[in-house]
C-alpha positions, 0 to 999 in steps of 0.5 A: 249772193243776193237772196231771192226776196231781194231779187224780186223786190229789185225787179219792181224798181220802176214806177210804170209796168207794161204787159211784157214787164208783168209777164217777166215778173210772173215768170220770176215768181213761179220759182219764188218761195221766200214769201215770209221774208218779203214784207220786212225786206221791202219795207227796209228798202222803201219798196213795200207799196211799189212791190204790192202795186206791181204784184197786183198789176201782174195778177200774181197770187200772194199768200194770205199771210204775206198779203196781210202784212204787206197791206198793213205796211202799205196802209200805214205808209199811205197814212204817213204820206197823206200827212206829209203831202198835207204839210207840203201843201200848207208850206207851198200855200204859205210860201207862195202867198209870202212870195218866198221862192222855194224848191221841193226836192225828191219825195213829194215832187217825185211822187207827183211827177213820175209815179202813177199814184203818189202814194207809191213813193214813201216819204220820211221827210220833206226836202226843201231848198231855199236861197241864203237870202231867204233863210230868215223869212223861211224860218219865220214862215215855218215857225208860223206854220207850227214847226219847231225850229231851233235857233241853230237850224243847221243839222237840227230837227225841224218838225211838227205833228200833222194828224198825230204823225211827226213831219220833219223837214230837211232844209238845204240852203244855197243853190250853186256850190263851187266845184271842190277838188275832193274825192267824193265831189259828185256825191258831196257837191249836190248843186254843182252845175245846176241851172235856173230852170224849174219844173212845176208840180201840184200837191193837193191843189198847191203849185210847187217848184222843183229842180229843172229836168236835167238838174233833178236827174243829176240830183237823184244820181248824186243822192244815190252816189252819196248813200252808196258811199255811206252804205253797208250791209246794215245800212244798205242802199235803198232800192226806192232810190234806184226806182226814183232814178230809173223811173225819172230817166224813163219818164223824160228820156225823150226830152232830156238834154243828154249832151248836157247831162254827159258834161255835168254828170259823166257817171250818169249813163253807166250808173243808169244802165246798172240801175235799170238792170235791177228790173230786167230779169234777163240782165246780169247784175254786176258781181259783188252786189251789196259789197260796199266800199270800206277802203281809204279814204272812206275809212281812216288809214289807221283803221285799215293799217290795224287790219294789215297792209294787204287789207289796206290795199285790197279794200281801197283799190279793189271795190266790187264790180257792182260798187264801181259801176254804181258809183263811178259809172261812165258816159258809156252805158256799159264800160269795161270793168278794167276802165272803171278800176283804172278810173278809181285808182286815178281818183284815189291818186288825185285825192291823195295828192290834194290832201298832201298839197292842202296839208303841207302848208298847214304843217309848215305854218304849225311848225313856224308857230311852234318855233316861236 
């Protein structure tokens, strides 16, 4: 059972409000009493600024203590956002001058593209993507800008201090990734099917590029799925990622190529419908919300066997309705739960078969080597 504070924050997972939306928000707050826990939970989900923005937009009276704490969080986050935006503008200026192609993913780009105020989108790092051929020049330019870049940049921290705030870069190298026959394909293969179209945005006067219209929506969908897979009660799926996905789809829904999206991301429509329900008080949220998947292959079979055969089957084959709808989705907005369960079981079977086919030649080779 989700808490009233979580439900109120979830109600604010959209960038743009409307008179009918704010009327519904006011009705929800009429019965709300858990103001004390609201700021901490909102900050945990990256939603403090957006929550405060919508509460003010709905002309809702916030108790003094809660308002003071929320304002402090928002001001601190805005200071961080300004430092990250300044760092992004410096990077764009340097890369544009050097003629090095660069894509800015998620945070900064989304703040400019879909939020009425970019400060409403919290930033924890700058997500950049470059082509493999430009990696050497990229690292050189980042070092010239004052970033600490380890010799082995893979999974290493690239950072510098901007106005006393540590600004980190998450650098992705590559564009198209080959399709992989793995269980978590849509979550692990970030760039599969992405075309060359780009869309532009402006950050403090500097022009930047991000993924094309459909490609960025696919990226946001897969980013959500990846974190849903890794999620737990102590490391929950952050509601700001739901706000990103829903707000982006709403902003560009009339210009998106939905046939193309259905081909490249079959789970998108069902995932979007589940995410959109968060900010609609008349919509029922799926059962088992926040009950994350902890079965095989997310956990090893040895771990699950230690809990018993029943736990192995239950945790692997019977995820909650909420998890199924968010992770597997469908080309239909509201597919039957049984359809999603059958799809999940089929995916488990395909993954098991793939693991067997990959492992058998390796075992045979190992035995031949051992015999020698």
